[in-house]
C-alpha positions as CSV (number, residue, x, y, z in Angstrom):
1,M,0.1,-0.3,-0.2
2,E,1.4,3.5,-0.5
3,D,2.1,6.0,1.9
4,V,-0.8,8.8,2.8
5,I,1.3,10.3,5.4
6,K,5.3,11.0,5.6
7,L,6.5,12.9,8.3
8,R,10.3,13.4,8.6
9,D,12.2,15.0,12.0
10,I,9.0,17.1,12.7
11,V,10.1,19.5,15.3
12,K,7.4,21.5,17.1
13,N,8.1,24.3,19.6
14,Y,6.4,26.7,21.4
15,Q,7.4,29.9,23.3
16,V,5.9,30.2,26.9
17,G,7.0,33.1,28.6
18,T,10.7,33.0,28.6
19,Q,10.4,29.2,28.0
20,I,10.7,27.0,24.5
21,V,8.6,24.1,24.9
22,R,9.6,21.4,22.7
23,A,6.3,19.5,22.0
24,L,7.9,17.4,19.3
25,R,11.6,16.3,18.6
26,K,12.3,15.2,15.2
27,V,9.4,12.8,15.1
28,S,9.4,10.8,11.5
29,L,6.5,8.1,10.7
30,D,5.0,7.0,8.0
31,I,1.0,6.0,7.8
32,K,-0.1,4.2,4.4
33,R,-3.5,4.2,3.0
34,G,-6.2,2.1,4.5
35,E,-4.3,1.6,8.2
36,Y,-5.9,2.0,11.4
37,V,-3.5,4.0,13.8
38,A,-4.1,4.9,17.3
39,I,-1.7,7.5,18.7
40,M,-1.4,7.3,22.1
41,G,0.4,9.3,25.1
42,A,-0.1,10.8,28.6
43,S,-0.8,14.7,28.9
44,G,2.2,16.5,27.7
45,S,3.8,13.5,25.5
46,G,3.1,15.2,22.2
47,K,0.1,13.4,21.0
48,S,-2.3,16.5,20.1
49,T,0.5,18.3,18.6
50,L,1.2,15.9,16.5
51,M,-2.4,15.5,15.5
52,N,-2.5,19.2,14.9
53,I,0.4,18.8,12.6
54,I,-1.1,15.9,10.8
55,G,-4.7,17.3,10.9
56,C,-3.0,20.5,9.1
57,L,-4.5,22.4,12.4
58,D,-0.9,23.7,12.8
59,T,2.8,23.5,10.9
60,P,5.6,22.5,12.1
61,T,8.5,24.3,13.5
62,S,11.1,22.4,11.2
63,G,10.6,19.2,9.4
64,N,8.9,17.8,6.3
65,Y,5.0,16.6,6.0
66,Q,3.6,15.2,3.0
67,L,0.2,14.2,2.7
68,N,-0.7,12.3,-0.5
69,D,2.3,13.1,-2.3
70,K,1.5,17.1,-1.5
71,D,4.3,18.9,0.9
72,V,2.1,20.6,3.5
73,S,4.9,21.7,5.6
74,L,5.5,25.4,4.6
75,M,1.3,25.9,3.4
76,D,0.0,28.8,4.1
77,D,-3.7,29.2,6.2
78,D,-5.6,29.2,3.1
79,R,-4.0,26.3,1.3
80,L,-4.2,24.3,4.6
81,A,-7.8,25.0,4.8
82,E,-8.3,23.9,1.6
83,I,-6.5,20.7,2.6
84,R,-8.6,20.4,5.7
85,N,-11.9,20.6,4.0
86,T,-10.6,17.9,0.8
87,E,-8.3,15.4,2.5
88,I,-9.3,15.0,6.3
89,G,-12.5,14.2,8.3
90,F,-12.1,15.3,11.8
91,V,-14.0,13.5,14.9
92,F,-13.9,15.7,17.9
93,Q,-14.6,14.8,21.8
94,T,-17.2,17.6,22.0
95,F,-18.9,16.6,18.7
96,N,-18.9,20.4,17.5
97,L,-22.1,19.9,15.9
98,L,-24.0,23.0,14.4
99,P,-28.1,23.2,13.7
100,R,-27.0,24.3,10.0
101,Y,-24.7,23.1,7.4
102,S,-23.9,25.6,4.4
103,G,-21.7,25.6,1.1
104,V,-23.8,23.0,-0.8
105,G,-27.1,23.5,-2.5
106,K,-30.1,22.5,-0.7
107,T,-30.8,19.1,-2.9
108,K,-27.6,17.9,-2.8
109,R,-26.9,18.5,0.7
110,E,-30.0,16.8,1.9
111,E,-29.0,13.8,-0.5
112,I,-25.3,13.5,1.0
113,A,-26.5,14.0,4.5
114,T,-28.9,11.2,4.1
115,S,-26.6,8.9,2.4
116,H,-24.1,9.0,5.5
117,L,-26.6,9.1,8.1
118,V,-27.9,6.2,6.9
119,N,-24.7,4.7,6.8
120,V,-23.9,5.6,10.3
121,G,-27.7,4.3,11.4
122,L,-29.4,7.2,12.0
123,E,-31.9,7.1,9.5
124,D,-34.7,7.6,12.2
125,R,-33.2,10.6,13.6
126,M,-32.8,12.6,10.9
127,E,-35.0,15.2,11.7
128,H,-33.9,16.0,15.3
129,K,-31.8,18.9,16.3
130,P,-28.5,18.3,17.9
131,N,-29.7,19.1,21.3
132,E,-32.3,16.0,21.0
133,L,-29.6,13.7,20.4
134,S,-28.1,11.3,23.0
135,G,-24.1,11.9,23.1
136,G,-23.8,8.5,20.9
137,Q,-26.2,9.8,18.4
138,R,-24.5,13.1,18.3
139,Q,-21.0,11.4,17.9
140,R,-22.6,9.3,14.8
141,V,-23.6,12.5,13.2
142,A,-19.8,13.6,13.9
143,V,-18.7,10.5,11.9
144,A,-21.3,10.8,9.4
145,R,-20.2,14.8,8.7
146,A,-16.6,13.8,8.8
147,L,-17.4,11.2,5.9
148,V,-19.3,13.7,3.8
149,N,-16.2,14.7,1.7
150,T,-14.6,11.6,1.1
151,P,-11.7,12.5,2.9
152,S,-8.1,10.3,2.6
153,I,-8.2,10.6,6.5
154,L,-10.5,9.9,9.2
155,L,-8.8,11.8,12.3
156,A,-10.5,11.0,15.6
157,D,-9.3,12.9,18.7
158,E,-10.3,11.3,21.6
159,P,-13.7,10.4,20.1
160,T,-15.1,8.3,23.1
161,G,-13.8,11.0,26.0
162,N,-17.2,12.2,26.8
163,L,-19.0,8.7,26.3
164,D,-19.6,5.9,28.8
165,S,-18.4,2.7,28.0
166,K,-21.3,0.7,26.3
167,T,-22.0,3.8,23.7
168,S,-17.9,4.0,23.6
169,E,-18.0,0.3,22.4
170,E,-20.9,1.2,19.8
171,I,-19.0,3.9,18.2
172,M,-15.5,1.8,18.3
173,K,-17.5,-0.5,16.4
174,L,-18.6,1.8,14.0
175,F,-15.0,3.1,13.3
176,A,-14.2,-0.8,12.5
177,E,-17.2,-1.0,10.0
178,I,-15.7,2.2,8.5
179,H,-12.3,0.7,8.3
180,S,-13.3,-2.5,6.6
181,H,-14.0,0.0,3.9
182,G,-11.1,0.8,3.1
183,N,-10.7,4.2,5.2
184,T,-7.6,5.7,6.3
185,I,-8.2,6.0,10.5
186,I,-6.2,8.0,13.0
187,L,-7.5,7.6,16.4
188,V,-5.9,9.7,19.2
189,T,-6.4,8.6,22.5
190,H,-4.9,8.4,26.0
191,E,-7.0,5.2,26.9
192,E,-5.5,1.8,26.1
193,D,-8.6,-0.2,25.8
194,I,-9.8,2.3,23.3
195,A,-6.3,2.2,21.5
196,R,-6.5,-1.5,21.4
197,H,-8.5,-1.6,18.5
198,A,-6.5,-0.4,15.9
199,Y,-4.4,-2.6,13.9
200,R,-0.9,-0.2,14.7
201,I,-0.3,1.6,18.1
202,I,2.3,4.9,18.2
203,K,3.1,5.8,21.8
204,L,4.7,9.0,22.3
205,K,6.7,10.2,25.1
206,D,8.0,13.7,25.7
207,G,7.9,14.6,22.3
208,V,9.6,11.4,20.7
209,V,7.8,8.3,19.0
210,E,8.6,6.0,22.3
211,H,7.2,2.4,20.7
212,D,5.3,2.0,17.2
213,Y,4.0,-1.7,16.8
214,V,1.6,-3.7,14.9
215,N,-0.9,-4.8,17.2
216,P,-1.5,-8.3,17.3
217,N,-4.9,-8.5,18.5
218,P,-7.1,-5.5,17.9
219,I,-10.6,-5.6,19.3
220,Y,-13.3,-5.9,16.7
Protein backbone atom coordinates (compact mmCIF):
# COMPACT_ATOMS: atom_id res chain seq x y z
CA MET A 1 0.00 0.00 0.00
CA GLU A 2 1.13 3.53 -0.69
CA ASP A 3 1.92 6.02 2.04
CA VAL A 4 -0.79 8.60 2.65
CA ILE A 5 1.28 10.37 5.35
CA LYS A 6 5.04 10.89 5.48
CA LEU A 7 6.53 12.76 8.44
CA ARG A 8 10.26 13.41 8.52
CA ASP A 9 12.12 14.95 11.48
CA ILE A 10 9.09 16.93 12.64
CA VAL A 11 9.99 19.47 15.31
CA LYS A 12 7.45 21.71 17.05
CA ASN A 13 8.51 24.29 19.59
CA TYR A 14 6.29 26.70 21.51
CA GLN A 15 7.26 29.88 23.30
CA VAL A 16 5.60 30.00 26.74
CA GLY A 17 6.71 33.14 28.50
CA THR A 18 10.49 32.99 28.52
CA GLN A 19 10.54 29.20 28.10
CA ILE A 20 10.75 27.12 24.93
CA VAL A 21 8.51 24.04 25.07
CA ARG A 22 9.80 21.32 22.77
CA ALA A 23 6.54 19.52 22.02
CA LEU A 24 7.87 17.31 19.21
CA ARG A 25 11.51 16.31 18.79
CA LYS A 26 12.29 15.03 15.29
CA VAL A 27 9.32 12.70 14.89
CA SER A 28 9.42 10.56 11.74
CA LEU A 29 6.76 8.06 10.70
CA ASP A 30 4.76 6.82 7.71
CA ILE A 31 1.10 5.85 7.61
CA LYS A 32 -0.15 3.83 4.68
CA ARG A 33 -3.47 4.19 2.94
CA GLY A 34 -6.08 2.03 4.64
CA GLU A 35 -4.23 1.70 7.97
CA TYR A 36 -5.99 1.94 11.33
CA VAL A 37 -3.57 3.67 13.71
CA ALA A 38 -3.88 4.77 17.33
CA ILE A 39 -1.63 7.54 18.63
CA MET A 40 -1.27 7.31 22.39
CA GLY A 41 0.46 9.27 25.10
CA ALA A 42 0.01 10.93 28.44
CA SER A 43 -0.63 14.64 28.85
CA GLY A 44 2.47 16.46 27.62
CA SER A 45 3.63 13.59 25.42
CA GLY A 46 3.10 15.53 22.19
CA LYS A 47 0.17 13.51 20.84
CA SER A 48 -2.16 16.52 20.53
CA THR A 49 0.57 18.53 18.82
CA LEU A 50 1.19 15.67 16.40
CA MET A 51 -2.55 15.38 15.73
CA ASN A 52 -2.74 19.11 14.97
CA ILE A 53 0.11 18.84 12.47
CA ILE A 54 -1.29 15.71 10.79
CA GLY A 55 -4.68 17.44 10.62
CA CYS A 56 -3.15 20.61 9.12
CA LEU A 57 -4.40 22.61 12.10
CA ASP A 58 -0.81 23.66 12.84
CA THR A 59 2.54 23.71 11.06
CA PRO A 60 5.86 22.29 12.27
CA THR A 61 8.77 24.44 13.39
CA SER A 62 10.95 22.31 11.13
CA GLY A 63 10.78 19.02 9.27
CA ASN A 64 8.79 17.79 6.31
CA TYR A 65 5.17 16.61 6.13
CA GLN A 66 3.71 15.12 2.97
CA LEU A 67 0.03 14.24 2.71
CA ASN A 68 -0.92 12.32 -0.44
CA ASP A 69 2.39 13.46 -1.97
CA LYS A 70 1.60 17.13 -1.26
CA ASP A 71 4.19 18.98 0.82
CA VAL A 72 2.07 20.69 3.46
CA SER A 73 4.96 21.67 5.75
CA LEU A 74 5.15 25.26 4.54
CA MET A 75 1.61 25.89 3.25
CA ASP A 76 -0.11 29.13 4.18
CA ASP A 77 -3.35 29.22 6.17
CA ASP A 78 -5.63 29.33 3.10
CA ARG A 79 -4.00 26.30 1.52
CA LEU A 80 -4.06 24.42 4.83
CA ALA A 81 -7.79 25.15 5.14
CA GLU A 82 -8.32 23.75 1.64
CA ILE A 83 -6.41 20.58 2.52
CA ARG A 84 -8.46 20.17 5.72
CA ASN A 85 -11.71 20.50 3.78
CA THR A 86 -10.79 17.98 1.08
CA GLU A 87 -8.33 15.48 2.56
CA ILE A 88 -9.24 15.09 6.24
CA GLY A 89 -12.42 14.27 8.13
CA PHE A 90 -12.39 15.29 11.80
CA VAL A 91 -14.22 13.65 14.70
CA PHE A 92 -13.76 15.50 17.99
CA GLN A 93 -14.46 14.61 21.60
CA THR A 94 -16.99 17.45 21.94
CA PHE A 95 -18.93 16.57 18.73
CA ASN A 96 -18.84 20.21 17.42
CA LEU A 97 -22.24 19.91 15.76
CA LEU A 98 -24.03 22.91 14.30
CA PRO A 99 -27.78 23.22 13.67
CA ARG A 100 -27.12 24.14 10.03
CA TYR A 101 -24.64 23.30 7.32
CA SER A 102 -23.94 25.56 4.36
CA GLY A 103 -21.78 25.72 1.25
CA VAL A 104 -23.69 23.12 -0.80
CA GLY A 105 -27.01 23.42 -2.61
CA LYS A 106 -30.05 22.31 -0.60
CA THR A 107 -30.98 19.28 -2.69
CA LYS A 108 -27.43 17.95 -2.92
CA ARG A 109 -26.84 18.70 0.75
CA GLU A 110 -29.87 16.66 1.80
CA GLU A 111 -28.90 13.81 -0.50
CA ILE A 112 -25.36 13.61 0.92
CA ALA A 113 -26.52 13.99 4.53
CA THR A 114 -29.17 11.30 4.16
CA SER A 115 -26.71 8.82 2.67
CA HIS A 116 -24.16 9.22 5.44
CA LEU A 117 -26.71 9.24 8.27
CA VAL A 118 -28.09 5.96 6.97
CA ASN A 119 -24.54 4.58 6.92
CA VAL A 120 -24.09 5.33 10.63
CA GLY A 121 -27.52 3.97 11.60
CA LEU A 122 -29.37 7.25 12.20
CA GLU A 123 -32.00 7.15 9.49
CA ASP A 124 -34.70 7.49 12.17
CA ARG A 125 -33.12 10.66 13.64
CA MET A 126 -32.82 12.82 10.52
CA GLU A 127 -35.33 15.43 11.68
CA HIS A 128 -33.75 15.88 15.12
CA LYS A 129 -31.60 18.82 16.14
CA PRO A 130 -28.25 18.25 17.95
CA ASN A 131 -29.74 19.03 21.38
CA GLU A 132 -32.35 16.31 20.82
CA LEU A 133 -29.74 13.56 20.39
CA SER A 134 -27.89 11.43 22.93
CA GLY A 135 -24.09 11.63 23.22
CA GLY A 136 -23.65 8.49 21.17
CA GLN A 137 -26.04 9.72 18.49
CA ARG A 138 -24.23 13.05 18.31
CA GLN A 139 -20.92 11.27 17.83
CA ARG A 140 -22.45 9.17 15.04
CA VAL A 141 -23.56 12.39 13.35
CA ALA A 142 -20.03 13.74 13.79
CA VAL A 143 -18.65 10.62 12.07
CA ALA A 144 -21.16 10.98 9.23
CA ARG A 145 -20.22 14.63 8.80
CA ALA A 146 -16.51 13.76 8.76
CA LEU A 147 -17.08 11.37 5.84
CA VAL A 148 -19.10 13.79 3.69
CA ASN A 149 -16.19 14.89 1.47
CA THR A 150 -14.79 11.33 1.16
CA PRO A 151 -11.53 12.34 2.88
CA SER A 152 -8.25 10.45 2.61
CA ILE A 153 -8.02 10.32 6.41
CA LEU A 154 -10.51 10.10 9.25
CA LEU A 155 -8.81 11.78 12.22
CA ALA A 156 -10.53 11.13 15.55
CA ASP A 157 -9.44 13.07 18.63
CA GLU A 158 -10.52 11.31 21.87
CA PRO A 159 -13.82 10.36 20.16
CA THR A 160 -15.10 8.41 23.17
CA GLY A 161 -13.93 10.85 25.84
CA ASN A 162 -17.43 12.11 26.68
CA LEU A 163 -19.21 8.76 26.32
CA ASP A 164 -20.04 5.94 28.71
CA SER A 165 -18.39 2.54 28.18
CA LYS A 166 -21.32 0.95 26.33
CA THR A 167 -21.69 3.87 23.93
CA SER A 168 -17.91 3.98 23.47
CA GLU A 169 -17.95 0.39 22.28
CA GLU A 170 -20.73 1.20 19.81
CA ILE A 171 -18.69 4.07 18.37
CA MET A 172 -15.58 1.87 18.11
CA LYS A 173 -17.60 -0.77 16.24
CA LEU A 174 -18.63 1.98 13.83
CA PHE A 175 -14.97 2.90 13.27
CA ALA A 176 -14.17 -0.77 12.63
CA GLU A 177 -16.91 -0.90 10.01
CA ILE A 178 -15.65 2.28 8.34
CA HIS A 179 -12.11 0.87 8.30
CA SER A 180 -13.37 -2.35 6.71
CA HIS A 181 -14.48 -0.24 3.73
CA GLY A 182 -10.91 0.90 3.13
CA ASN A 183 -10.78 4.21 5.01
CA THR A 184 -7.58 5.34 6.72
CA ILE A 185 -8.26 5.99 10.40
CA ILE A 186 -6.00 7.79 12.87
CA LEU A 187 -7.28 7.63 16.42
CA VAL A 188 -5.78 9.90 19.09
CA THR A 189 -6.47 8.65 22.61
CA HIS A 190 -5.00 8.27 26.08
CA GLU A 191 -7.16 5.21 26.78
CA GLU A 192 -5.42 1.85 26.37
CA ASP A 193 -8.65 -0.08 25.81
CA ILE A 194 -9.70 2.29 23.02
CA ALA A 195 -6.27 2.17 21.35
CA ARG A 196 -6.47 -1.63 21.27
CA HIS A 197 -9.11 -1.40 18.55
CA ALA A 198 -6.43 -0.15 16.15
CA TYR A 199 -4.16 -2.41 14.11
CA ARG A 200 -1.09 -0.28 14.85
CA ILE A 201 -0.26 1.65 18.02
CA ILE A 202 2.17 4.57 18.20
CA LYS A 203 3.12 5.72 21.70
CA LEU A 204 4.65 9.14 22.27
CA LYS A 205 6.62 10.26 25.30
CA ASP A 206 8.30 13.63 25.80
CA GLY A 207 7.88 14.55 22.14
CA VAL A 208 9.41 11.42 20.62
CA VAL A 209 8.03 8.09 19.39
CA GLU A 210 8.64 5.67 22.26
CA HIS A 211 6.97 2.63 20.64
CA ASP A 212 5.51 1.92 17.20
CA TYR A 213 4.16 -1.58 16.80
CA VAL A 214 1.54 -3.75 15.14
CA ASN A 215 -1.27 -4.71 17.51
CA PRO A 216 -1.39 -8.52 17.33
CA ASN A 217 -4.93 -8.72 18.74
CA PRO A 218 -7.05 -5.74 17.72
CA ILE A 219 -10.53 -5.60 19.26
CA TYR A 220 -13.20 -6.05 16.61
